[in-house]
N, C-alpha and C positions, 0 to 999 in steps of 0.2 A: 441672273436678274430675276427678281420675284414678280410674279404676275399676280395682280389683285383683281379679283372678281367682284362686281358690285350688284346687289339684287335692285329689282325696280324701284323700290322706295328711294335707294340711294341714288339712283339714276335720275329720278324726278328731282331730287334735291339738289344734286349737282348741275343738271342742266337747266332747272326752272321749267321744265316742260311738264304737262300733264300726262297721265297714262295713255289717254286717248291720242294726244298729239305723236307721243312716242311710236305707238303702234300704227299710226297714219303715216307717218314719215318712214318708218320701216318698210310699210307696203309699197311706198313710191321709191324706195331706194335712196333715201335722203338721211337715213340714221343707221348708225351700225347694227348689225344683227347680233343678237345674244348667242352665247354656246349653251348648249343642252347639259344640264347637270344630272339629270334624272328623267323619269318619265313625266314628271310634272313640275319640274323647276328649271328655270334658266338664270343665266346671270351674264353681265356684260363684262368684257375685259376694260379695265380702267384705261389702259393704253389706247384702246380703239376710241373710247369716248374723247380722251384728251386729244388725240390726233383729229377727230371730227371736229371738236371745238377750236382747235387751232385753224383747220382749213376754213371752217365758217367764219372765223374773225378776218382772215385774209381776203376771202371772196366778198364780204360786205362792206369793206372799208373802200371809200371811193378815192 
């Protein structure tokens, strides 16, 4: 299975969230944490984001 890593601009596009919202939600534990690629770069696992969105959809539907 191939793991795809997404950088922050791609995460913003995929989720529709702003940079500020992403980091605020990460701080509160409501958004997946990125993986460190180097000393100054991070990326998110696409699978983690898809799981988060699937879970979000099931928890917000009445």
